[in-house]
PQR file with spaces between the fields and no chain letter, atoms N, CA, C, O and H, PARSE charges and radii, in Angstrom:
ATOM       1  N    MET     1      -2.965  -14.833   11.199 -0.4000 1.5000
ATOM       2  CA   MET     1      -1.764  -14.793   10.381 -0.0000 2.0000
ATOM       3  C    MET     1      -0.725  -13.928   11.096  0.5500 1.7000
ATOM       4  O    MET     1      -1.036  -12.807   11.498 -0.5500 1.4000
ATOM       5  N    PRO     2       0.477  -14.417   11.257 -0.5600 1.5000
ATOM       6  CA   PRO     2       1.528  -13.589   11.846  0.2800 2.0000
ATOM       7  C    PRO     2       1.885  -12.447   10.892  0.5500 1.7000
ATOM       8  O    PRO     2       1.940  -12.626    9.676 -0.5500 1.4000
ATOM       9  N    ARG     3       2.121  -11.288   11.469 -0.4000 1.5000
ATOM      10  CA   ARG     3       2.456  -10.112   10.661 -0.0000 2.0000
ATOM      11  C    ARG     3       3.832   -9.586   11.035  0.5500 1.7000
ATOM      12  O    ARG     3       4.346   -9.839   12.124 -0.5500 1.4000
ATOM      13  H    ARG     3       2.075  -11.143   12.457  0.4000 1.0000
ATOM      14  N    CYS     4       4.407   -8.851   10.104 -0.4000 1.5000
ATOM      15  CA   CYS     4       5.705   -8.212   10.328 -0.0000 2.0000
ATOM      16  C    CYS     4       5.594   -7.192   11.459  0.5500 1.7000
ATOM      17  O    CYS     4       4.508   -6.694   11.751 -0.5500 1.4000
ATOM      18  H    CYS     4       3.989   -8.645    9.219  0.4000 1.0000
ATOM      19  N    PHE     5       6.710   -6.892   12.083 -0.4000 1.5000
ATOM      20  CA   PHE     5       6.731   -5.955   13.203 -0.0000 2.0000
ATOM      21  C    PHE     5       6.253   -4.567   12.804  0.5500 1.7000
ATOM      22  O    PHE     5       5.738   -3.835   13.649 -0.5500 1.4000
ATOM      23  H    PHE     5       7.593   -7.297   11.846  0.4000 1.0000
ATOM      24  N    TRP     6       6.408   -4.184   11.537 -0.4000 1.5000
ATOM      25  CA   TRP     6       6.063   -2.832   11.101 -0.0000 2.0000
ATOM      26  C    TRP     6       4.574   -2.656   10.823  0.5500 1.7000
ATOM      27  O    TRP     6       4.129   -1.538   10.563 -0.5500 1.4000
ATOM      28  H    TRP     6       6.826   -4.779   10.850  0.4000 1.0000
ATOM      29  N    CYS     7       3.806   -3.721   10.871 -0.4000 1.5000
ATOM      30  CA   CYS     7       2.376   -3.648   10.545 -0.0000 2.0000
ATOM      31  C    CYS     7       1.564   -3.359   11.805  0.5500 1.7000
ATOM      32  O    CYS     7       1.421   -4.228   12.664 -0.5500 1.4000
ATOM      33  H    CYS     7       4.168   -4.629   11.081  0.4000 1.0000
ATOM      34  N    PRO     8       1.031   -2.137   11.919 -0.5600 1.5000
ATOM      35  CA   PRO     8       0.228   -1.810   13.104  0.2800 2.0000
ATOM      36  C    PRO     8      -1.152   -2.469   13.050  0.5500 1.7000
ATOM      37  O    PRO     8      -1.449   -3.235   12.133 -0.5500 1.4000
ATOM      38  N    GLU     9      -1.966   -2.170   14.017 -0.4000 1.5000
ATOM      39  CA   GLU     9      -3.282   -2.799   14.145 -0.0000 2.0000
ATOM      40  C    GLU     9      -4.335   -2.215   13.206  0.5500 1.7000
ATOM      41  O    GLU     9      -5.446   -2.741   13.143 -0.5500 1.4000
ATOM      42  H    GLU     9      -1.725   -1.547   14.761  0.4000 1.0000
ATOM      43  N    ASP    10      -4.026   -1.160   12.487 -0.4000 1.5000
ATOM      44  CA   ASP    10      -4.995   -0.532   11.585 -0.0000 2.0000
ATOM      45  C    ASP    10      -5.502   -1.555   10.566  0.5500 1.7000
ATOM      46  O    ASP    10      -4.690   -2.213    9.916 -0.5500 1.4000
ATOM      47  H    ASP    10      -3.123   -0.733   12.538  0.4000 1.0000
ATOM      48  N    PRO    11      -6.822   -1.706   10.410 -0.5600 1.5000
ATOM      49  CA   PRO    11      -7.366   -2.713    9.487  0.2800 2.0000
ATOM      50  C    PRO    11      -6.921   -2.515    8.035  0.5500 1.7000
ATOM      51  O    PRO    11      -6.703   -3.493    7.320 -0.5500 1.4000
ATOM      52  N    LEU    12      -6.786   -1.273    7.599 -0.4000 1.5000
ATOM      53  CA   LEU    12      -6.345   -1.005    6.233 -0.0000 2.0000
ATOM      54  C    LEU    12      -4.905   -1.467    6.035  0.5500 1.7000
ATOM      55  O    LEU    12      -4.568   -2.067    5.015 -0.5500 1.4000
ATOM      56  H    LEU    12      -6.963   -0.479    8.180  0.4000 1.0000
ATOM      57  N    TYR    13      -4.065   -1.179    7.019 -0.4000 1.5000
ATOM      58  CA   TYR    13      -2.663   -1.600    6.962 -0.0000 2.0000
ATOM      59  C    TYR    13      -2.565   -3.127    6.997  0.5500 1.7000
ATOM      60  O    TYR    13      -1.778   -3.727    6.265 -0.5500 1.4000
ATOM      61  H    TYR    13      -4.339   -0.691    7.848  0.4000 1.0000
ATOM      62  N    ALA    14      -3.374   -3.743    7.856 -0.4000 1.5000
ATOM      63  CA   ALA    14      -3.358   -5.206    7.967 -0.0000 2.0000
ATOM      64  C    ALA    14      -3.795   -5.851    6.654  0.5500 1.7000
ATOM      65  O    ALA    14      -3.213   -6.850    6.232 -0.5500 1.4000
ATOM      66  H    ALA    14      -4.014   -3.256    8.451  0.4000 1.0000
ATOM      67  N    ALA    15      -4.817   -5.287    6.005 -0.4000 1.5000
ATOM      68  CA   ALA    15      -5.270   -5.820    4.716 -0.0000 2.0000
ATOM      69  C    ALA    15      -4.174   -5.676    3.667  0.5500 1.7000
ATOM      70  O    ALA    15      -3.952   -6.588    2.869 -0.5500 1.4000
ATOM      71  H    ALA    15      -5.290   -4.475    6.347  0.4000 1.0000
ATOM      72  N    TYR    16      -3.490   -4.537    3.664 -0.4000 1.5000
ATOM      73  CA   TYR    16      -2.383   -4.333    2.727 -0.0000 2.0000
ATOM      74  C    TYR    16      -1.303   -5.385    2.971  0.5500 1.7000
ATOM      75  O    TYR    16      -0.807   -6.011    2.034 -0.5500 1.4000
ATOM      76  H    TYR    16      -3.671   -3.797    4.312  0.4000 1.0000
ATOM      77  N    HIS    17      -0.947   -5.570    4.232 -0.4000 1.5000
ATOM      78  CA   HIS    17       0.090   -6.538    4.583 -0.0000 2.0000
ATOM      79  C    HIS    17      -0.301   -7.952    4.153  0.5500 1.7000
ATOM      80  O    HIS    17       0.497   -8.674    3.555 -0.5500 1.4000
ATOM      81  H    HIS    17      -1.349   -5.062    4.993  0.4000 1.0000
ATOM      82  N    ASP    18      -1.535   -8.334    4.466 -0.4000 1.5000
ATOM      83  CA   ASP    18      -1.973   -9.710    4.236 -0.0000 2.0000
ATOM      84  C    ASP    18      -2.233  -10.028    2.765  0.5500 1.7000
ATOM      85  O    ASP    18      -2.033  -11.165    2.338 -0.5500 1.4000
ATOM      86  H    ASP    18      -2.183   -7.748    4.952  0.4000 1.0000
ATOM      87  N    GLN    19      -2.676   -9.041    1.985 -0.4000 1.5000
ATOM      88  CA   GLN    19      -3.102   -9.308    0.618 -0.0000 2.0000
ATOM      89  C    GLN    19      -2.159   -8.791   -0.461  0.5500 1.7000
ATOM      90  O    GLN    19      -2.205   -9.270   -1.594 -0.5500 1.4000
ATOM      91  H    GLN    19      -2.839   -8.118    2.332  0.4000 1.0000
ATOM      92  N    GLU    20      -1.297   -7.816   -0.132 -0.4000 1.5000
ATOM      93  CA   GLU    20      -0.470   -7.208   -1.179 -0.0000 2.0000
ATOM      94  C    GLU    20       1.034   -7.281   -0.928  0.5500 1.7000
ATOM      95  O    GLU    20       1.811   -7.491   -1.860 -0.5500 1.4000
ATOM      96  H    GLU    20      -1.259   -7.427    0.788  0.4000 1.0000
ATOM      97  N    TRP    21       1.444   -7.109    0.321 -0.4000 1.5000
ATOM      98  CA   TRP    21       2.862   -7.053    0.640 -0.0000 2.0000
ATOM      99  C    TRP    21       3.554   -8.346    0.227  0.5500 1.7000
ATOM     100  O    TRP    21       3.135   -9.432    0.628 -0.5500 1.4000
ATOM     101  H    TRP    21       0.813   -6.939    1.078  0.4000 1.0000
ATOM     102  N    GLY    22       4.587   -8.236   -0.553 -0.4000 1.5000
ATOM     103  CA   GLY    22       5.364   -9.394   -0.967 -0.0000 2.0000
ATOM     104  C    GLY    22       4.757  -10.199   -2.105  0.5500 1.7000
ATOM     105  O    GLY    22       5.311  -11.227   -2.496 -0.5500 1.4000
ATOM     106  H    GLY    22       4.927   -7.353   -0.879  0.4000 1.0000
ATOM     107  N    VAL    23       3.633   -9.752   -2.640 -0.4000 1.5000
ATOM     108  CA   VAL    23       3.006  -10.439   -3.767 -0.0000 2.0000
ATOM     109  C    VAL    23       3.496   -9.778   -5.051  0.5500 1.7000
ATOM     110  O    VAL    23       3.256   -8.586   -5.249 -0.5500 1.4000
ATOM     111  H    VAL    23       3.184   -8.917   -2.323  0.4000 1.0000
ATOM     112  N    PRO    24       4.172  -10.511   -5.924 -0.5600 1.5000
ATOM     113  CA   PRO    24       4.716   -9.893   -7.132  0.2800 2.0000
ATOM     114  C    PRO    24       3.612   -9.405   -8.075  0.5500 1.7000
ATOM     115  O    PRO    24       2.607  -10.082   -8.289 -0.5500 1.4000
ATOM     116  N    LEU    25       3.829   -8.227   -8.623 -0.4000 1.5000
ATOM     117  CA   LEU    25       2.927   -7.668   -9.634 -0.0000 2.0000
ATOM     118  C    LEU    25       3.600   -7.768  -10.986  0.5500 1.7000
ATOM     119  O    LEU    25       4.805   -7.548  -11.115 -0.5500 1.4000
ATOM     120  H    LEU    25       4.645   -7.677   -8.449  0.4000 1.0000
ATOM     121  N    ARG    26       2.815   -8.100  -11.985 -0.4000 1.5000
ATOM     122  CA   ARG    26       3.386   -8.213  -13.329 -0.0000 2.0000
ATOM     123  C    ARG    26       2.626   -7.393  -14.365  0.5500 1.7000
ATOM     124  O    ARG    26       3.070   -7.252  -15.504 -0.5500 1.4000
ATOM     125  H    ARG    26       1.837   -8.279  -11.881  0.4000 1.0000
ATOM     126  N    ASP    27       1.468   -6.849  -13.959 -0.4000 1.5000
ATOM     127  CA   ASP    27       0.710   -6.080  -14.940 -0.0000 2.0000
ATOM     128  C    ASP    27       1.107   -4.601  -14.874  0.5500 1.7000
ATOM     129  O    ASP    27       1.408   -4.074  -13.803 -0.5500 1.4000
ATOM     130  H    ASP    27       1.107   -6.964  -13.033  0.4000 1.0000
ATOM     131  N    ALA    28       1.102   -3.956  -16.015 -0.4000 1.5000
ATOM     132  CA   ALA    28       1.573   -2.573  -16.127 -0.0000 2.0000
ATOM     133  C    ALA    28       0.740   -1.622  -15.273  0.5500 1.7000
ATOM     134  O    ALA    28       1.292   -0.707  -14.661 -0.5500 1.4000
ATOM     135  H    ALA    28       0.858   -4.384  -16.885  0.4000 1.0000
ATOM     136  N    HIS    29      -0.565   -1.817  -15.220 -0.4000 1.5000
ATOM     137  CA   HIS    29      -1.433   -0.919  -14.458 -0.0000 2.0000
ATOM     138  C    HIS    29      -1.098   -0.978  -12.967  0.5500 1.7000
ATOM     139  O    HIS    29      -0.957    0.061  -12.322 -0.5500 1.4000
ATOM     140  H    HIS    29      -1.013   -2.559  -15.717  0.4000 1.0000
ATOM     141  N    GLY    30      -0.972   -2.170  -12.426 -0.4000 1.5000
ATOM     142  CA   GLY    30      -0.649   -2.332  -11.011 -0.0000 2.0000
ATOM     143  C    GLY    30       0.724   -1.793  -10.659  0.5500 1.7000
ATOM     144  O    GLY    30       0.901   -1.169   -9.613 -0.5500 1.4000
ATOM     145  H    GLY    30      -1.087   -3.014  -12.950  0.4000 1.0000
ATOM     146  N    LEU    31       1.695   -2.031  -11.526 -0.4000 1.5000
ATOM     147  CA   LEU    31       3.044   -1.510  -11.285 -0.0000 2.0000
ATOM     148  C    LEU    31       3.061    0.011  -11.328  0.5500 1.7000
ATOM     149  O    LEU    31       3.734    0.651  -10.521 -0.5500 1.4000
ATOM     150  H    LEU    31       1.551   -2.538  -12.376  0.4000 1.0000
ATOM     151  N    PHE    32       2.316    0.592  -12.274 -0.4000 1.5000
ATOM     152  CA   PHE    32       2.255    2.047  -12.372 -0.0000 2.0000
ATOM     153  C    PHE    32       1.585    2.641  -11.131  0.5500 1.7000
ATOM     154  O    PHE    32       2.024    3.671  -10.619 -0.5500 1.4000
ATOM     155  H    PHE    32       1.769    0.072  -12.930  0.4000 1.0000
ATOM     156  N    GLU    33       0.529    1.994  -10.651 -0.4000 1.5000
ATOM     157  CA   GLU    33      -0.142    2.473   -9.438 -0.0000 2.0000
ATOM     158  C    GLU    33       0.819    2.476   -8.252  0.5500 1.7000
ATOM     159  O    GLU    33       0.871    3.449   -7.500 -0.5500 1.4000
ATOM     160  H    GLU    33       0.172    1.158  -11.067  0.4000 1.0000
ATOM     161  N    LEU    34       1.572    1.406   -8.081 -0.4000 1.5000
ATOM     162  CA   LEU    34       2.520    1.359   -6.965 -0.0000 2.0000
ATOM     163  C    LEU    34       3.632    2.387   -7.115  0.5500 1.7000
ATOM     164  O    LEU    34       4.080    2.963   -6.124 -0.5500 1.4000
ATOM     165  H    LEU    34       1.530    0.616   -8.692  0.4000 1.0000
ATOM     166  N    LEU    35       4.077    2.621   -8.334 -0.4000 1.5000
ATOM     167  CA   LEU    35       5.088    3.650   -8.575 -0.0000 2.0000
ATOM     168  C    LEU    35       4.559    5.017   -8.139  0.5500 1.7000
ATOM     169  O    LEU    35       5.263    5.776   -7.473 -0.5500 1.4000
ATOM     170  H    LEU    35       3.712    2.154   -9.139  0.4000 1.0000
ATOM     171  N    LEU    36       3.321    5.327   -8.516 -0.4000 1.5000
ATOM     172  CA   LEU    36       2.720    6.602   -8.119 -0.0000 2.0000
ATOM     173  C    LEU    36       2.535    6.687   -6.609  0.5500 1.7000
ATOM     174  O    LEU    36       2.816    7.724   -6.008 -0.5500 1.4000
ATOM     175  H    LEU    36       2.748    4.711   -9.057  0.4000 1.0000
ATOM     176  N    LEU    37       2.065    5.607   -5.993 -0.4000 1.5000
ATOM     177  CA   LEU    37       1.874    5.624   -4.543 -0.0000 2.0000
ATOM     178  C    LEU    37       3.191    5.853   -3.812  0.5500 1.7000
ATOM     179  O    LEU    37       3.235    6.587   -2.825 -0.5500 1.4000
ATOM     180  H    LEU    37       1.837    4.765   -6.481  0.4000 1.0000
ATOM     181  N    GLU    38       4.246    5.240   -4.284 -0.4000 1.5000
ATOM     182  CA   GLU    38       5.564    5.452   -3.667 -0.0000 2.0000
ATOM     183  C    GLU    38       5.986    6.913   -3.790  0.5500 1.7000
ATOM     184  O    GLU    38       6.564    7.478   -2.861 -0.5500 1.4000
ATOM     185  H    GLU    38       4.211    4.644   -5.086  0.4000 1.0000
ATOM     186  N    GLY    39       5.696    7.524   -4.943 -0.4000 1.5000
ATOM     187  CA   GLY    39       6.011    8.942   -5.127 -0.0000 2.0000
ATOM     188  C    GLY    39       5.186    9.829   -4.208  0.5500 1.7000
ATOM     189  O    GLY    39       5.703   10.798   -3.653 -0.5500 1.4000
ATOM     190  H    GLY    39       5.227    7.065   -5.698  0.4000 1.0000
ATOM     191  N    PHE    40       3.900    9.503   -4.039 -0.4000 1.5000
ATOM     192  CA   PHE    40       3.034   10.285   -3.157 -0.0000 2.0000
ATOM     193  C    PHE    40       3.467   10.154   -1.703  0.5500 1.7000
ATOM     194  O    PHE    40       3.177   11.026   -0.884 -0.5500 1.4000
ATOM     195  H    PHE    40       3.480    8.715   -4.490  0.4000 1.0000
ATOM     196  N    GLN    41       4.152    9.077   -1.386 -0.4000 1.5000
ATOM     197  CA   GLN    41       4.538    8.830   -0.005 -0.0000 2.0000
ATOM     198  C    GLN    41       5.618    9.790    0.476  0.5500 1.7000
ATOM     199  O    GLN    41       5.779    9.964    1.684 -0.5500 1.4000
ATOM     200  H    GLN    41       4.387    8.369   -2.052  0.4000 1.0000
ATOM     201  N    ALA    42       6.347   10.405   -0.410 -0.4000 1.5000
ATOM     202  CA   ALA    42       7.457   11.277   -0.014 -0.0000 2.0000
ATOM     203  C    ALA    42       7.005   12.247    1.081  0.5500 1.7000
ATOM     204  O    ALA    42       6.197   13.140    0.827 -0.5500 1.4000
ATOM     205  H    ALA    42       6.217   10.264   -1.391  0.4000 1.0000
ATOM     206  N    GLY    43       7.515   12.072    2.266 -0.4000 1.5000
ATOM     207  CA   GLY    43       7.181   12.931    3.390 -0.0000 2.0000
ATOM     208  C    GLY    43       5.934   12.501    4.151  0.5500 1.7000
ATOM     209  O    GLY    43       5.596   13.110    5.166 -0.5500 1.4000
ATOM     210  H    GLY    43       8.172   11.347    2.471  0.4000 1.0000
ATOM     211  N    LEU    44       5.253   11.475    3.689 -0.4000 1.5000
ATOM     212  CA   LEU    44       4.040   11.001    4.359 -0.0000 2.0000
ATOM     213  C    LEU    44       4.253    9.578    4.863  0.5500 1.7000
ATOM     214  O    LEU    44       5.146    8.867    4.404 -0.5500 1.4000
ATOM     215  H    LEU    44       5.528   10.980    2.865  0.4000 1.0000
ATOM     216  N    SER    45       3.426    9.183    5.803 -0.4000 1.5000
ATOM     217  CA   SER    45       3.485    7.788    6.240 -0.0000 2.0000
ATOM     218  C    SER    45       2.736    6.928    5.227  0.5500 1.7000
ATOM     219  O    SER    45       1.870    7.425    4.507 -0.5500 1.4000
ATOM     220  H    SER    45       2.700    9.761    6.176  0.4000 1.0000
ATOM     221  N    TRP    46       3.062    5.667    5.172 -0.4000 1.5000
ATOM     222  CA   TRP    46       2.432    4.766    4.204 -0.0000 2.0000
ATOM     223  C    TRP    46       0.938    4.628    4.479  0.5500 1.7000
ATOM     224  O    TRP    46       0.154    4.487    3.540 -0.5500 1.4000
ATOM     225  H    TRP    46       3.765    5.264    5.757  0.4000 1.0000
ATOM     226  N    ILE    47       0.529    4.664    5.745 -0.4000 1.5000
ATOM     227  CA   ILE    47      -0.893    4.541    6.058 -0.0000 2.0000
ATOM     228  C    ILE    47      -1.663    5.732    5.509  0.5500 1.7000
ATOM     229  O    ILE    47      -2.811    5.572    5.095 -0.5500 1.4000
ATOM     230  H    ILE    47       1.166    4.779    6.508  0.4000 1.0000
ATOM     231  N    THR    48      -1.073    6.915    5.492 -0.4000 1.5000
ATOM     232  CA   THR    48      -1.726    8.087    4.899 -0.0000 2.0000
ATOM     233  C    THR    48      -1.960    7.864    3.417  0.5500 1.7000
ATOM     234  O    THR    48      -3.029    8.187    2.900 -0.5500 1.4000
ATOM     235  H    THR    48      -0.141    7.046    5.828  0.4000 1.0000
ATOM     236  N    VAL    49      -0.975    7.319    2.735 -0.4000 1.5000
ATOM     237  CA   VAL    49      -1.104    7.033    1.303 -0.0000 2.0000
ATOM     238  C    VAL    49      -2.171    5.969    1.073  0.5500 1.7000
ATOM     239  O    VAL    49      -2.983    6.099    0.156 -0.5500 1.4000
ATOM     240  H    VAL    49      -0.106    7.057    3.155  0.4000 1.0000
ATOM     241  N    LEU    50      -2.183    4.924    1.887 -0.4000 1.5000
ATOM     242  CA   LEU    50      -3.188    3.873    1.728 -0.0000 2.0000
ATOM     243  C    LEU    50      -4.599    4.421    1.929  0.5500 1.7000
ATOM     244  O    LEU    50      -5.529    4.014    1.232 -0.5500 1.4000
ATOM     245  H    LEU    50      -1.523    4.819    2.631  0.4000 1.0000
ATOM     246  N    ARG    51      -4.760    5.338    2.874 -0.4000 1.5000
ATOM     247  CA   ARG    51      -6.087    5.916    3.123 -0.0000 2.0000
ATOM     248  C    ARG    51      -6.566    6.766    1.954  0.5500 1.7000
ATOM     249  O    ARG    51      -7.770    6.888    1.733 -0.5500 1.4000
ATOM     250  H    ARG    51      -4.005    5.669    3.440  0.4000 1.0000
ATOM     251  N    LYS    52      -5.646    7.350    1.210 -0.4000 1.5000
ATOM     252  CA   LYS    52      -6.008    8.194    0.068 -0.0000 2.0000
ATOM     253  C    LYS    52      -5.983    7.433   -1.258  0.5500 1.7000
ATOM     254  O    LYS    52      -6.234    8.019   -2.311 -0.5500 1.4000
ATOM     255  H    LYS    52      -4.668    7.252    1.390  0.4000 1.0000
ATOM     256  N    ARG    53      -5.690    6.171   -1.216 -0.4000 1.5000
ATOM     257  CA   ARG    53      -5.508    5.371   -2.428 -0.0000 2.0000
ATOM     258  C    ARG    53      -6.706    5.420   -3.370  0.5500 1.7000
ATOM     259  O    ARG    53      -6.531    5.591   -4.577 -0.5500 1.4000
ATOM     260  H    ARG    53      -5.487    5.695   -0.361  0.4000 1.0000
ATOM     261  N    GLU    54      -7.906    5.275   -2.844 -0.4000 1.5000
ATOM     262  CA   GLU    54      -9.101    5.311   -3.697 -0.0000 2.0000
ATOM     263  C    GLU    54      -9.245    6.669   -4.370  0.5500 1.7000
ATOM     264  O    GLU    54      -9.639    6.748   -5.534 -0.5500 1.4000
ATOM     265  H    GLU    54      -8.048    5.137   -1.864  0.4000 1.0000
ATOM     266  N    HIS    55      -8.932    7.722   -3.654 -0.4000 1.5000
ATOM     267  CA   HIS    55      -8.989    9.066   -4.242 -0.0000 2.0000
ATOM     268  C    HIS    55      -7.984    9.194   -5.385  0.5500 1.7000
ATOM     269  O    HIS    55      -8.301    9.764   -6.429 -0.5500 1.4000
ATOM     270  H    HIS    55      -8.612    7.658   -2.709  0.4000 1.0000
ATOM     271  N    TYR    56      -6.792    8.673   -5.197 -0.4000 1.5000
ATOM     272  CA   TYR    56      -5.768    8.729   -6.249 -0.0000 2.0000
ATOM     273  C    TYR    56      -6.202    7.953   -7.489  0.5500 1.7000
ATOM     274  O    TYR    56      -5.863    8.336   -8.609 -0.5500 1.4000
ATOM     275  H    TYR    56      -6.534    8.210   -4.349  0.4000 1.0000
ATOM     276  N    ARG    57      -6.940    6.883   -7.300 -0.4000 1.5000
ATOM     277  CA   ARG    57      -7.383    6.072   -8.438 -0.0000 2.0000
ATOM     278  C    ARG    57      -8.351    6.833   -9.338  0.5500 1.7000
ATOM     279  O    ARG    57      -8.440    6.549  -10.533 -0.5500 1.4000
ATOM     280  H    ARG    57      -7.216    6.572   -6.390  0.4000 1.0000
ATOM     281  N    LYS    58      -9.069    7.786   -8.779 -0.4000 1.5000
ATOM     282  CA   LYS    58     -10.013    8.576   -9.577 -0.0000 2.0000
ATOM     283  C    LYS    58      -9.252    9.578  -10.389  0.5500 1.7000
ATOM     284  O    LYS    58      -9.851   10.350  -11.137 -0.5500 1.4000
ATOM     285  H    LYS    58      -8.996    8.016   -7.808  0.4000 1.0000
């Protein structure tokens, strides 16, 4: 699958790109999770947030 220029070779990033990026969310839980992840990203790279995602879910 062709990927955007911003997607590095990291498997976690590639999975995010292939399965989530550009896919509309309509459920409140998923939207709230993304809102929180965006807030956690302040000052961090997105890959750092993705790596900690499971921890944030707890």
